[in-house]
N, C-alpha and C positions, 0 to 999 in steps of 0.2 A: 596069650598075653593076659597077665593078671590085672586086677583092678588097680588103679593108681592108689597110692598110700594116702593115709589121712594127712591133713596139713596141721603144722604146728602153729600156736598162737603167734601172731606177728608177720605170718607169711603174706606176701602179696600175690594175688591170684586174679583169674579173670571169671566174671560172672556173666554168662552169654545167654541170650535168647537165640535159639536155632530153629529155623522153619525150613523144611524140605532141604536138609543138609547145606543150608546157607545161614550164615550169621545175620540175625536181625538187629540185635543190640549187643554191645559189649561194655561192661563196666569193670574197671580195676577196683578190687576191694581188698580189705585186710582181714585175715582170719582172727576171730576172737576165740572161737571154740569149734572143734570138729571131733565129735564123739559119736558112737552109735545111737545116742539118744537126741542129740541137738547139734545143728551146724548154725553157728552165729557168725555173721559177716558184717564188717563196718564199711559203710559207704560214706566217705568224708565229703562234707560240703565244699564245692569248689573243684571236685574231681572232674577231669575231663574224660568223656566217653563218647561212644559211637551210637548213633540213632539214625534210622531212615530219613532221607531228605523228603520233604512234603512237596509235591509238584505245585500245589496251590494252597498256601497257608490261610487263605480266606474261606476255605470249605472245612466243615467238621473233621477234627483229626481222626477220630475212631473211623469215620466213614472212609477217609483216604487211606489209612493204614489197612483197613479190611481189603480195599481194592488192590493195594500193592501185595498183599499177601496172596490174594486170589490169582493175580497176574504172575506172581513168583519172580518179579524183577524189581529191584530197588537199588539205590545207592546210599551208602552210609556216609554221614558227615560227622564232624566234631561238634560237641556241644558241652555245656557245663552243668553239672548237678547243682540245682538251685533250690532244692527243697529242704535244706538244712541237714545237719548230720542225721544219718539213718542207720539204724541197726537192723539186720535182716535175721529173723529167727525162723529156721526151717527144721521140722522133724524129718529125718530120712524116711523116704517112702511115702510122705504125705504130700497132697496136691495143693499146697498153698504155703505162702510165706507171710509171716507177720512182721510188718515194718514198725519199729519203735522210733518215733521222731522228734526232733528237738528243733527249736527256733534259732537261727544264727545269732541274733542280736545278743540274747543273754542266756542261751541254751536252756530256755524254758521248754519243759515237755509239752508237746502239742497233741499227742494222741498216738492212736494205733491205726495201721492201715493194713487190711488184710487183702493180699493179692492172691487170686486164684490162679494156679499155674501147675504145670506138670511137675511130677517128683523130679528132684535133682538127679542128674547123672553126672558121675566124676569123670573128669578128663585129665590129661597129662598137665594142663594149665589151670585147671579150676573146676567149675562146674557149669553144665549146660541144662537148659530147660526151655520151655516156651510159654509165654503168657497165655491165659485163657480168657482175657477181656474183662471179665466180671470182677469187681472189687467192693469191699466193704470199709467205710470210714467209722471208726469207733471213737467216742469221746475219751478224754483221758482218764476220767474216773468210771469208765465203763457204764455209764447211766443211759446211754443211748447209742445208736448207730444208724447209718444210712447206706443204701446201696449206691454204687458208683458205676457208671458206664453200662447201664442195663441196655440202652438204645443200641450201642455198638455191640453188645453180646448178642442181642436179637438180630442185628443186621449179619453178624458172622454166622448165625445159624441159617439165616435165609440164603446166604451166599454159598453155603455148603462147606464153610471152613470148620464147622462142627456138625456131627450128625445129631439127630434128636437123642439117641442114646448118650452121646458125650455130654450134651447139655444137661440131661438128667443127672448124670454123674458130677458135673461141676456144681449144679444147684445142691445136690446131696452133701458134697464136700463143704459148701459154704454153710449149710445148716449144721454140720457137725461142729465147725469151728464157732458158730454163733452159740451153740450150747456151752462152749467153754467161756464164752464172753459172759453169758447170763449167770453162769455159776462162779464167775471170777476165778476160773481155775488156771493151771499153769498153761502158758507161760505169763498170763496176766497177773499173777500174784507172786511172781518170783523176784520182784524188785528191779526189773530191767530198766524201768523208767528213771532210775538214779544211777545208771551205769555211765562211766565216762571213759573215754579212750586213753590209751597210754600217750603221754604228751610227746614221746620220742618217736612215735610212728610218723613217717612222712606220708604226704598224699601220693598214693600209688599212681602209676602210669601203665598203660598198656604195653606188654612186652612184644618184642618181635614174635610173629607167628600167632598173634591173637586171633587172626581171621582164618587160620587153617582148621579144618574140621578133621 
């Protein structure tokens, strides 16, 4: 069987995290661009998506998520994307996504979010990957950045979710993308912060079969 074809702009697809052949999260998104050089996906504010249910919301989320992953047992629930309009920029083959984010109230650009994750895998309904816990929050003007979820990342290694070799590879990927931040290189200098979605695009919904691997 050949690889699924590229998606045309405006296509509604499913962007899923998959762990041990089971869906961890599922987001319906709209394709902005799908080329050999860049995959750009639009995650609209207010989108309904799937996320694991937390057994105790009073305990640290990263800690609970790591334990669910280690156990390999979880239930998905519906939730709403409430972090503002988000554009996901991923270079095929690279192990991170760059999130371009805007505030709901006035669509002011709020900054860049670097999500360390597996390279995307094409599927008949979209793209699959798995988050790698560690993230980087970058100021809108690229003047500074901070690590996010370092404690959860360390816990994941201690619990055996990542090997020592894998944690080194994830850190190395983070440093590579930070070099582009410091140099204000692509995609940080490509004008994506002024991008606006097509007003005719509806908020996508998960299609039948979103949970089939």
